[in-house]
N, C-alpha and C positions, 0 to 999 in steps of 0.2 A: 831228467830235467832238460828242457829245450833252451838253448841260448842262441843269440844272434851270432852268426859266423862272420868274423872279420876277415875280409878278403885282402890279404897282402899288405894292408896298411891300417893305420888308426883312422877311423872315420872322424870327421870334424865338420861342424857347420861352416867353417872357414873354407873348406875344400870342395864341398858339394852341396847340391840342393836336396831337398827331401825326395823329389821325384827321381833324381839320379841314384840316390841311396836305394830306393825300392827297385829300380831297374837293374841294379847289380845283383839281383837274386835274393833280396831280403824281404819279400812278401811273406808274412807269417804263414807257416804250414797249416793246412786245413782251413785257412781263411781265404784261399784263392778264389773261391766262388764269389765271395763278397768283393774282393779287391778288383776282380776282373770285370765287374759290371760297368757298363758304359757310364752310368750316372756317377758312380763312385770315382772312376778315372777322371772325369771332368772336374769333380770337386777337389780331388787331390792335386790336379794340375793347378787349379786356382790357389789352393793353400800354398803349394810350393812356390808359386810366383810371388805371393805376398811375403812369404818367409825369406825369399831371396832378397827383397828390399831391406828387410829388417836385419838379416844376418851380416850385412856389410858394415853396419855401424853399432849394433847392439848385441849383447850376449843373450842367447836363447837357452832356456832350460826345458826339458832335460837334454843331455847330449843326444846327438842325432840318432845313435843306434838304440836309444831307449824310448823313443817316441811311441813306438808300437809294442813296447815290452810286455804289457799286459796280455796282448794277443799272442806273442811269441811263446809265453809261458803256459798258456792254457788254450788248447784247441777247442773249437766250438762244441764238439761232441762230449767234452769233459766238464762243461760248465754246470754247476749245481746252483750257484748263487752269484749275484752281482751286487757289489757295493759301489755306489755311484758318488764320486767326488766332483767338485766343480772345477778346480784349477790345480795346476802343478805348484809346488813350492817355488818361490821366486827369489830366494836368498842365495848369496854366493858372490864370489869375486871373479872367478874365471868360469869357462865353459864346463869344467869337470869337477868343481868343488862344491856345487850347490847341494841342497838336500833332495832335490827332485830325482826320482829313479824310475819314473814311468809307471808307478803303481800308486794309486790314491792312498793317502794317509801314511804310507811307508816312507822312511827316510834312509839316506845313505849311511852305512855303518860309521859310527863315531860322531855323527851329527846330532845336534840337539833335538830331542823329541818335541814335536809340536803339541801345544796344549790340547787340541782336539783328540790326538792320539792318546794322550794321558787319560782323557775322559773315556775313551774306548776301553782302555785297560781297566779303569775303575768299574765300568759296567760289566765287563767280562768276569771280573773277580766277584762282583755282587751276584752274578748268576751261577757262581760255583766253579768257573773255569780257572785255570792257572796259567795265564799267558806269560811268555818270556818277554819281559819289558825292555827290549833292546831297540825298539823302533823299527825293526825289520819284519815286514809282513810277508816276505817271500814264501815261507812255509804254507801260508794260507792258500796260495795258488795250487799247491800240491793236493789240497783238500777239495779243489773244485771251485774256488772263489775267484771270480774275475774282479780285479781292483781297477775300476775304470774311471778316469777323469773325463768330464765332458769336454774340456779343452786340453788337448794333448801337448801343447807347448805354452810357454809364457815368456815375456821379456823380463830380464833381470830387474828386480825392484818395482815391478809394475803388475800387481795382481789383477787378473781378469783381462789383461791386454789382448789375449787371443780368443776370448770366449765366443765372440761373434764369428770369428774366422772358422772355428771348428764345429759350430752348431749343426749345420746341415749334415756333415759327415757323421757326427755322433748320434744324431736323431735316426739316420738310416741304419747305423750300426745297431742301435737298440732295437729297432723294428726287426732287423735281420735275426738277432739273437732270440727275440720273442717268437718269431715265426719258426725258427729251426728247433728251438728247445721246448716250445709249447708250455703247457701248464706245469711242467716239471721244474721250471726255473723259479727261484726266489729272488725278489728284488728288495734289497735293504736300502731304504731311502732316508737319508738323514738331513732334515731341514727342508724349508719351503722350496728352494730351488730344485733339490733332488726329487721332491714329491711330484714335480712336473713329469717325471719319467712315467708315472702311472697313467698319464694321458697319452703318452707316446707308444708305450709297449702294449701289444694287443693281448698277450697271454702271460700267465704266471701268477705267482702269489706275491702280493705287495705288503711290505712291512714298513710303515711310515712312522717316524718319530721325529722329535726335534733334533737340531744339529748338535754334535758333541762339543762345540766350542764352549769355553767357560761362560760366555754371555747367555747361552740358551740351553745348556745341557740339563739344567734342573727345571726348565720351564716348558709347559706344553706349547705346541705349535698348532693353533687353531683347534681342530677336532682331534688332533693326534697327540699322544702322550709325550712327556719329557723323555729325553734320551736316557738319563740315569733313572734306573728303576723300571724301565720298559720291558725288560726280558727279551729284547729284540733278537739276540743271538740264539737264545734257547728255542725260538720259533722255528729254526731251521734244524731239524733233527738229524739230517743226513750229513751235517758238517762236523768235522773234528776241529774245534776252536783251540 
C-alpha cells in the first residue's frame, strides 16, 4: 500500500499551499509523466493560487495530504476501473474531522455513511457480493479501482464550490488515463454529471446508470437504467468487490 510520506511535520492548509505541498516531493509515484506536463503545471499553479485565497478564511476538505490520495494509492498501470464522483464531502468543523478522505464515496472511519454509499452497498448485495458496510472503500483501490472525484477539494458547507476550479485538471486527467490504459479500462459512471466522462474519455468500456442518491437510485436516467438493479458492478469481471 502506498501512502503519502509526511516530511518532518504535519501538513496543513494553514501552513502551505497546494503547490508547495507537491514541490516537497509529494507528486504521486508513477504519475510523474502527467504532473510534469507544462499544461498541467500551469493548471495546478492556478488552482493553488485560488486555494491560497480560500484557505486564509475558510476550511478546505479534504486535508491537504489527501487531495491526490486516489492517485497515491493506485499507479496508472494498475488501474482496472474508475468510479467518478462529483464532489468531496463538505461536512465537518475542523480541517481534520470531515468525512472527505480523497476517495469518492468513501468516508473517514467512524463518520456517518452517506446515503449514496448506502445505495451502493444495497446494489452490491443484490448482485451477490458481501461488502463490508463500514463506509471505508480503501480496499477497492487494492483491486484496481480508482475512486476519483471531479473536484478534488471543497469548502466546508459549500457543495460544488470548487467544481469549476478543478474541471480542466480532471478533464485532462481522464483523457490521460484513457490514453494510457486504452480499452482495458472500465468507467463506472453514476448519474448525469458523471455520464459526461464518456464524452471526455477516448477509450474504455462505459457503464452508465443513474446516481445512487436516494432521489434517483431507483429511477432511470434518460436512456440509462436505474442504479438499483442495474448489475453495474457485475459488468466488471476483473474486479473483486
